[in-house]
C-alpha positions in Angstrom: 0.7 -16.1 -32.1 3.1 -14.0 -30.1 6.1 -14.1 -32.4 5.7 -10.5 -33.5 5.6 -9.2 -30.0 8.5 -7.9 -27.9 9.7 -9.7 -24.8 8.1 -6.9 -22.6 4.8 -7.1 -24.5 4.6 -10.9 -24.2 5.5 -10.7 -20.5 2.7 -8.1 -19.9 0.2 -10.1 -21.9 1.0 -13.2 -19.8 -0.3 -11.4 -16.7 -3.7 -11.5 -18.3 -3.1 -15.2 -18.8 -2.2 -15.5 -15.1 -5.0 -13.5 -13.4 -7.8 -14.6 -15.8 -8.1 -17.8 -13.9 -9.3 -15.7 -10.9 -11.8 -13.9 -13.0 -13.6 -17.0 -14.1 -13.1 -19.5 -11.2 -13.5 -17.0 -8.3 -15.6 -14.1 -9.7 -17.9 -15.7 -12.2 -18.2 -19.5 -11.9 -17.2 -21.9 -9.1 -17.0 -19.6 -6.0 -20.5 -18.1 -6.6 -22.1 -21.6 -6.9 -20.1 -22.8 -3.8 -21.2 -19.7 -1.9 -24.9 -20.3 -2.8 -24.6 -23.9 -1.6 -23.1 -22.9 1.7 -25.6 -20.1 2.2 -28.5 -22.4 1.4 -27.1 -24.9 4.0 -26.9 -22.0 6.4 -30.6 -21.3 6.0 -30.3 -18.3 3.6 -32.9 -18.0 0.9 -31.7 -17.8 -2.8 -32.7 -14.2 -3.3 -31.0 -13.1 -0.1 -27.9 -15.0 -1.0 -27.9 -13.1 -4.3 -28.2 -9.8 -2.4 -25.4 -10.7 0.0 -23.2 -11.5 -3.0 -24.0 -8.2 -4.6 -23.4 -6.2 -1.4 -20.1 -7.9 -0.8 -18.9 -7.0 -4.3 -20.0 -3.4 -3.7 -18.3 -3.1 -0.4 -15.0 -4.5 -1.6 -14.9 -2.4 -4.8 -15.8 0.7 -2.7 -12.6 0.1 -0.7 -10.5 -0.2 -3.9 -12.2 2.9 -5.3 -11.2 4.9 -2.2 -7.6 3.8 -2.4 -7.2 3.9 -6.2 -6.4 7.6 -6.8 -3.7 7.9 -4.1 -2.2 4.5 -5.0 -2.1 5.6 -8.7 -0.5 8.9 -7.8 2.2 7.3 -5.6 2.8 4.7 -8.4 4.0 7.4 -10.8 7.2 7.8 -8.8 10.2 5.8 -10.0 10.2 2.1 -9.0 6.9 2.5 -7.1 4.7 1.0 -9.8 6.2 -2.4 -9.6 6.5 -2.3 -5.7 2.8 -1.6 -5.4 1.9 -4.2 -8.1 3.8 -6.9 -6.2 2.1 -6.0 -2.8 -1.4 -6.4 -4.1 -0.6 -9.3 -6.3 0.7 -11.2 -3.2 -2.4 -10.1 -1.2 -4.7 -11.4 -4.0 -3.0 -14.8 -4.4 -2.7 -15.5 -0.7 -6.3 -14.7 0.0 -7.4 -16.7 -3.0 -5.6 -19.7 -1.6 -7.2 -19.0 1.8 -10.7 -19.6 0.2 -9.8 -23.3 0.3 -9.8 -23.4 4.1 -13.4 -22.5 5.1 -16.9 -24.0 5.0 -18.8 -21.1 6.4 -20.6 -18.8 4.0 -19.9 -15.6 5.9 -16.2 -16.4 6.3 -16.0 -17.2 2.6 -17.6 -13.9 1.7 -15.2 -11.9 3.8 -12.1 -13.7 2.3 -13.6 -13.2 -1.1 -13.7 -9.4 -0.5 -10.0 -9.4 0.4 -9.3 -11.2 -2.9 -11.2 -8.5 -4.8 -9.1 -5.8 -3.2 -5.8 -7.6 -4.1 -6.9 -8.5 -7.6 -8.4 -5.1 -8.5 -5.6 -3.0 -7.0 -2.9 -5.0 -8.8 -4.8 -4.3 -12.0 -4.4 -0.6 -11.5 -0.7 -0.9 -12.0 -0.9 -3.7 -14.5 -3.1 -1.6 -16.8 -0.8 1.4 -16.3 2.2 -0.7 -17.4 0.7 -0.8 -20.9 2.3 2.5 -21.8 5.7 1.2 -20.6 5.7 -2.0 -22.7 4.5 -0.8 -26.1 4.0 2.1 -28.5 0.8 4.1 -28.9 0.2 2.5 -32.4 0.3 -1.0 -30.9 -1.8 -0.4 -27.8 -5.1 -1.7 -29.2 -3.5 -4.9 -30.5 -1.4 -5.6 -27.3 -4.4 -4.9 -25.0 -6.7 -7.1 -27.1 -4.3 -10.0 -27.3 -3.9 -9.8 -23.5 -7.6 -10.3 -23.0 -7.7 -12.9 -25.8 -4.9 -15.0 -24.3 -6.4 -14.7 -20.9 -9.7 -16.2 -22.2 -8.3 -19.1 -24.1 -5.5 -20.1 -21.7 -5.7 -18.3 -18.4 -9.4 -18.9 -18.0 -10.0 -22.1 -20.0 -7.2 -24.5 -18.8 -7.6 -24.1 -15.0 -11.4 -23.8 -15.5 -11.6 -27.1 -17.4 -9.5 -28.8 -14.7 -11.7 -27.3 -12.0 -15.0 -28.2 -13.5 -13.7 -31.7 -14.4 -13.0 -32.3 -10.7 -16.3 -30.9 -9.6 -18.3 -32.9 -12.2 -16.4 -36.2 -12.1 -14.3 -36.1 -8.9 -16.7 -38.5 -7.2 -15.6 -41.3 -9.5 -12.1 -41.1 -8.0 -13.1 -40.4 -4.5 -13.0 -36.6 -4.4 -16.1 -34.9 -2.9 -17.6 -31.9 -4.7 -16.6 -29.7 -1.7 -13.0 -30.9 -1.9 -12.9 -30.4 -5.6 -14.1 -26.8 -5.3 -11.4 -26.1 -2.7 -8.7 -27.7 -4.9 -9.9 -25.4 -7.7 -9.3 -22.3 -5.5 -5.8 -23.4 -4.6 -5.1 -24.2 -8.3 -6.2 -20.7 -9.3 -3.8 -19.1 -6.8 -0.9 -21.3 -8.0 -1.7 -20.5 -11.7 -1.8 -16.8 -10.9 1.6 -16.9 -9.2 3.4 -19.0 -11.8 2.4 -17.0 -14.9 3.1 -13.7 -13.2 6.8 -14.5 -13.1 7.5 -13.1 -16.6 5.8 -9.8 -15.7 7.9 -9.5 -12.6 11.1 -10.3 -14.4 10.8 -8.4 -17.8 8.4 -5.4 -17.4 10.0 -2.2 -16.2 8.7 1.3 -15.5 9.9 3.6 -18.2 7.7 6.7 -17.6 7.9 8.0 -14.1 8.4 11.0 -11.9 11.7 11.2 -10.0 11.5 10.3 -6.3 11.2 13.2 -3.8 10.6 13.7 -0.1 7.1 13.5 1.3 5.8 11.5 -1.6 2.4 10.9 0.0 1.8 14.6 0.6 3.1 15.4 -2.8 0.9 12.8 -4.3 -2.2 14.3 -2.7 -1.1 17.7 -4.0 -0.7 16.3 -7.6 -4.2 14.8 -7.4 -5.6 18.2 -6.2 -3.8 20.0 -9.1 -5.2 17.5 -11.6 -8.8 18.2 -10.3 -8.2 21.9 -10.4 -7.0 21.7 -14.0 -9.7 19.4 -15.1 -10.5 21.6 -18.1 -7.2 20.6 -19.5 -8.3 17.0 -19.4 -12.0 17.5 -20.2 -12.3 14.9 -22.9 -10.6 12.3 -20.8 -13.1 12.8 -18.0 -16.1 12.8 -20.4 -15.0 9.4 -21.6 -14.5 8.2 -18.0 -18.2 9.2 -17.2 -19.4 7.1 -20.2 -17.0 4.3 -19.1 -18.4 4.5 -15.5 -21.9 3.5 -16.8 -21.2 0.9 -19.5 -18.3 -0.9 -17.7 -20.6 -1.0 -14.6 -23.0 -3.0 -16.7 -20.3 -5.3 -18.0 -18.9 -6.0 -14.5 -22.3 -6.6 -13.1 -23.2 -9.2 -15.7 -19.8 -10.9 -15.0 -20.3 -11.0 -11.3 -24.1 -11.8 -11.1 -24.7 -14.1 -14.1 -24.0 -17.3 -12.3 -26.0 -16.6 -9.1 -28.8 -15.3 -11.3 -28.8 -18.5 -13.5 -29.0 -20.5 -10.3 -31.9 -18.5 -9.0 -34.0 -19.0 -12.2 -33.5 -22.7 -12.2 -30.5 -23.4 -14.5 -28.6 -26.4 -13.2 -25.0 -26.1 -11.9 -23.6 -28.3 -14.7 -25.2 -26.2 -17.4 -24.0 -23.0 -15.8 -20.4 -24.3 -15.7 -20.4 -25.6 -19.2 -21.9 -22.4 -20.6 -19.3 -20.4 -18.9 -16.6 -22.6 -20.4 -18.1 -21.9 -23.8 -17.9 -18.2 -23.0 -14.1 -18.4 -22.4 -13.5 -20.2 -25.7 -15.7 -17.9 -27.9 -14.3 -14.8 -26.2 -10.8 -15.6 -27.4 -11.3 -14.9 -31.1 -13.8 -12.2 -30.4 -11.4 -10.1 -28.4 -8.9 -10.3 -31.2 -11.6 -9.4 -33.8 -12.5 -6.3 -31.7 -8.9 -5.2 -31.8 -8.6 -5.7 -35.5 -11.8 -4.0 -36.3 -10.8 -1.0 -34.1 -8.0 -0.4 -36.6 -10.6 0.1 -39.4 -13.6 1.7 -37.7 -12.1 3.1 -34.5 -12.2 1.9 -30.9 -15.2 4.3 -30.1 -17.4 2.6 -32.8 -16.5 -0.9 -31.5 -17.3 0.2 -28.0 -20.7 1.4 -29.1 -21.4 -1.9 -30.9 -20.5 -3.8 -27.7 -22.9 -1.6 -25.7 -25.7 -2.4 -28.1 -25.0 -6.1 -27.7 -25.1 -5.8 -23.9 -28.5 -4.1 -24.1 -29.8 -7.2 -26.0 -28.1 -9.4 -23.3 -30.1 -7.7 -20.5 -33.4 -8.2 -22.4 -32.5 -11.9 -23.0 -31.6 -12.3 -19.4 -34.9 -10.8 -18.1 -36.9 -13.2 -20.3 -34.7 -16.3 -19.6 -36.6 -19.4 -18.7 -34.3 -22.3 -19.7 -30.7 -23.5 -19.9 -30.8 -23.0 -23.7 -31.5 -19.3 -23.2 -28.6 -19.0 -20.7 -26.3 -20.5 -23.3 -27.5 -17.8 -25.8 -26.9 -15.1 -23.2 -23.4 -16.6 -22.5 -22.6 -16.6 -26.2 -23.6 -12.9 -26.5 -21.5 -12.0 -23.5 -18.5 -13.8 -25.1 -18.7 -11.8 -28.3 -18.1 -8.5 -26.6 -16.9 -8.8 -23.0 -13.1 -9.0 -23.6 -13.2 -6.6 -26.6 -14.9 -3.9 -24.6 -12.5 -4.2 -21.7 -9.4 -4.3 -24.0 -10.4 -1.3 -26.1 -11.5 0.7 -23.1 -8.0 0.3 -21.6 -6.1 1.1 -24.8 -8.4 4.0 -25.8 -7.8 5.6 -22.5 -4.1 5.0 -22.6 -3.8 7.1 -25.8 -5.6 10.0 -24.2 -3.5 10.5 -21.1 0.0 12.0 -20.4 2.4 9.1 -20.1 4.4 10.5 -17.1 1.1 10.6 -15.2 -0.1 7.2 -16.3 -0.6 5.7 -12.9 -2.4 8.7 -11.6 -4.8 8.6 -14.5 -5.2 4.9 -14.3 -6.0 5.5 -10.7 -8.9 7.7 -11.8 -9.8 5.0 -14.5 -10.0 2.4 -11.7 -12.0 4.8 -9.5 -14.6 5.2 -12.2 -14.6 1.4 -12.9 -14.8 0.5 -9.2 -17.4 3.0 -8.2 -19.4 1.7 -11.1 -18.9 -1.8 -9.8 -20.4 -0.7 -6.6 -23.5 0.7 -8.2 -24.3 -2.2 -10.6 -24.3 -5.1 -8.1 -26.1 -2.9 -5.5 -28.7 -2.0 -8.1 -29.2 -5.6 -9.0 -29.3 -6.6 -5.3 -31.8 -3.9 -4.4 -34.3 -4.7 -7.3 -34.0 -8.4 -6.5 -34.7 -7.8 -2.8 -37.5 -5.3 -3.3 -39.4 -7.3 -6.0 -38.5 -10.8 -4.7 -37.6 -11.6 -8.3 -34.0 -11.5 -9.6 -35.3 -10.9 -13.2 -35.9 -7.3 -12.3 -32.3 -7.0 -11.1 -31.1 -8.0 -14.5 -33.5 -5.6 -16.2 -32.2 -2.7 -14.1 -28.7 -3.2 -15.5 -29.9 -2.2 -19.0 -30.2 1.4 -17.8 -26.5 1.5 -17.3 -25.7 0.6 -20.9 -28.3 3.1 -22.2 -26.7 6.0 -20.3 -23.2 5.0 -21.1 -24.0 4.6 -24.8 -25.8 8.0 -24.9 -22.8 9.8 -23.5 -20.4 8.0 -25.9 -22.6 9.1 -28.9 -23.2 12.7 -27.7 -20.0 13.7 -26.0 -17.0 11.4 -26.6 -15.0 12.5 -29.7 -14.5 10.2 -32.7 -10.8 11.2 -32.8 -9.2 8.5 -30.6 -6.4 10.8 -29.4 -9.2 13.2 -28.2 
């Protein structure tokens, strides 16, 4: 599959393979179920556990959002991008491994928040490296293959091993709790091993030469970018649309498992449906990238938004495991494609020598969105006492994002 990619492109793609294990095992599947079990044992009601999970995601992403602009601006200096990437990659992997050493729901939640900071901050610089590893014409393809390979390999292989231990570990004397903890350690090891090509073969090509007082100069550059916002008007209009629709995507990813548990879908059905999602998402991410060549990334993003509106409606009315499988399949068709095309679409619009700074803004919009979505879900679930209204509230985010894309984001991908 990767024979037509350069060494740098393949190494960059393999980081998606490396960190996608975290996305499914920690964010979407096994950790949320384990957290709900520990919280229940600690006397926490299912709806309140959903709310705590939502608030924890919001707090952690708020911290990343506050840090992102200055981190991105500092990362534009020569050699800084890889240094910062390494720091947050190490923070993410160590804290992920640390999840294996607690049985208290509150401690688990705090460590999880640290993993979110490491994982999300490393991705600021990983995304920004896209301009260093490939050409503008190949960005949609390289970005889409990254997400696709992440789904079929990075997510599926460690996820299959993990759920096999959870479901069948008792037959060989492994308790479900121990199996879950082994899955957390496996995720950390997988993340480390497959990041090695990225560390060895990806270099920062576009940069600003080092100078004295880099922190102060970075704040000054951020200020100048804001003051000259008219020069980048179309970039920021896209970011506003992205703010809303990616908020919905991330909320569905983070809250789907705890929601399924709350409406009575069994743990086994949840895990197997999420496994199906990873398998189906693999070809769909590549299909999105190929179709973007013909109809444009903007059109494909709008198709994805429409599918997610349907997902919210299905989720609100969901009453059985079969309907959860339908929801999981719909998510699989568009999740990776929307994330990949958003990244490459944005990469084409920004000045390359300021890539980290602009990806800092990109991450700010994504992370502030990730604060609002889970908080919105948590608030509606808590107020109504019914998680279904939390899912329904997410539909509004896709409607607003889609409206901005249609009315204000240009069809010309170079904007």
